[in-house]
N, C-alpha and C positions, 0 to 999 in steps of 0.2 A: 604763761607765755610760751610759744612754740619756738624752739631754736631755729635760726636761719639755716636753710639747706646749703647755702653757699657761704663760704668764709668771707667776712667783710674785708679781710686783708687781700684775698684773691680778687674780690670784686673791685677794690680800689686800684689794683695794678692794671696798667694798660695791657692789651693783648700782646703776648710775646711775639717777637719777630720770627718770621719763617726761618727754618733751618737753612744752612748754607747751600746745600744741594737743591733744596726746593727753590731758593732764590735764583740759582743758576737756571733751573728748569723754567721758571716763570719769566726770566729775562729773555731766554731763547724764544719762548712763545711770543713775548711782546715784540721781539725783533723780526717776527714773521717766519720763524722756522716751524716746521711741522712738529706735531707732538712726538713722533718717533725720533726725529733729530734732537729735539730738546731732551728726551729721555736718554738718548745716546750720549749727549754732552754730560749729563749728570752722572751717568754710569762711568764714563771715562774719568771724570773728576774724582769720583769715589775710588776708582782703582788707583789713580795717581796718589791720592791722599793716603790710602792704605799701604801702598808700596813704600812710602816715606814715613812709615810708623805714625800715622795720624797727625802729621804736622800740617799746619795751615799753609795753603799755597802762598800766602804773603811772605812766609818765612823761607820759601824755596825760590831758587833762581834758575838760570839757564843751565847750569851744570846738572841740577837735579832733573830737569826736563830731559836732557840728553840721556842720563842714566835710565830714566823710565822708558824712553823710546827704545833704547838698546835692549832693555829687558823685554819689551813687547816684541821686538824683532826676533829675539832668540826663542821666545816661548809660544808664539802664535803659529798655528799651522799654515796660515796664509799671510806671511809677514808684510808684503808690499801694500795691499789695500788696507790692512789693519793699521800700519804705521801712518798712512795718509789720514785715516779717520781720527786716530789719536792726536796727530799734530793739529788737525782742524779743531778738535774739541779743546785742546790745551790753549790754542791760539784764541779761541773764544773766551775761555776762562780768564786768561790773563789780560787780553785786550779789551774785552767788552765788560766783563763782570768786575774784575779787580782794578781795571784801568791802569795796569802796570805795563810799560813798554819793555819787553825783553829783547826786542830786535827780531831778527829772523830766527825762527825755531830751527834746531839742527836737523839735517837730513841724515839719518842713520842708514847704513847699509845692512840689509838682511844677510844672514849667513848664507854663503854659497853652498851648493849641494856637495861639492868636494870637501868643504870644511865639515859638513855634517857627517859625511862618510868617514873622514879621518877620525872624527870624534868617536864614531861607533867602532871603528877598527882599532882605535887606540894607537895610531901611528902618526908620525909627523910628515912622512913622505911615502910615496909609492915606489917600491922597487921589487924586483923578483925575490930578494932575500926576505923582505918583510911579508911578501905574499906567501912564501913557503912557510914562514913561521905561523901564519894565521890559518893555514889549511886544517890544522887540528881543530880549531874553534869553529870553523865554518865547513860543514860537510860538503864534499864535492858532489854536485848533482849528477844524476845519470841521464844522459840524453843521447840521441842519435844524430850524427852529422850526415847531411845529404851527401851522396857520393860525388856530386859535382864539386863540392868544396872540401872534400876529404884531403886533398893534396896540400891545402894551405895550412901550414902549422901556425902561422901568425893568426889566422882566423880562429883556429881552435883555441889558442891561448886567450884571445880576446873574448871569445864566447864563454870559456871557462870562467874568466874573471867576471863577466856580466852575470852569469848564473849565480856565482857566489855573492856578488853584490846584491842581486835581487833577493837572495835569501836573508840578507842582513837589513836591507832598507825598510821593511815594514816595522822594524823596531825603533825607527827614528821618531 
């Protein structure tokens, strides 16, 4: 007698349910979304789950959604469109897939450019004193001022600051 190729136990069990992210993808396709949108929803759900140490979204609430969106706002190079896409994906995840009403998902503010510059410069406010302290860390660029604006000392100070800022900004 030839042993069976398939285990009788495995053959007796029904086919396993699709994985959570595959269910989300399939539901988005069933609701008329394009394959790229459905894949995007699944990817944002994956990132959300991994951000919260692989906890199931049923165990997470509005506070965790806000924390994730704040993380997205701080970590993405283009925060405004990315926040909008992430909010839409999480809204679909909770509203359509899990059928959990969280209410209005939070609108998080992306960091302002000045906050990013302060973070890079390691200062809480801008003043001449802090700017003088940072001159050692940021080399003063060499440039020529056109003769028409050479008389404006305020212009020179602003231009110096902008050149130093330009040297620091690519590191953000």
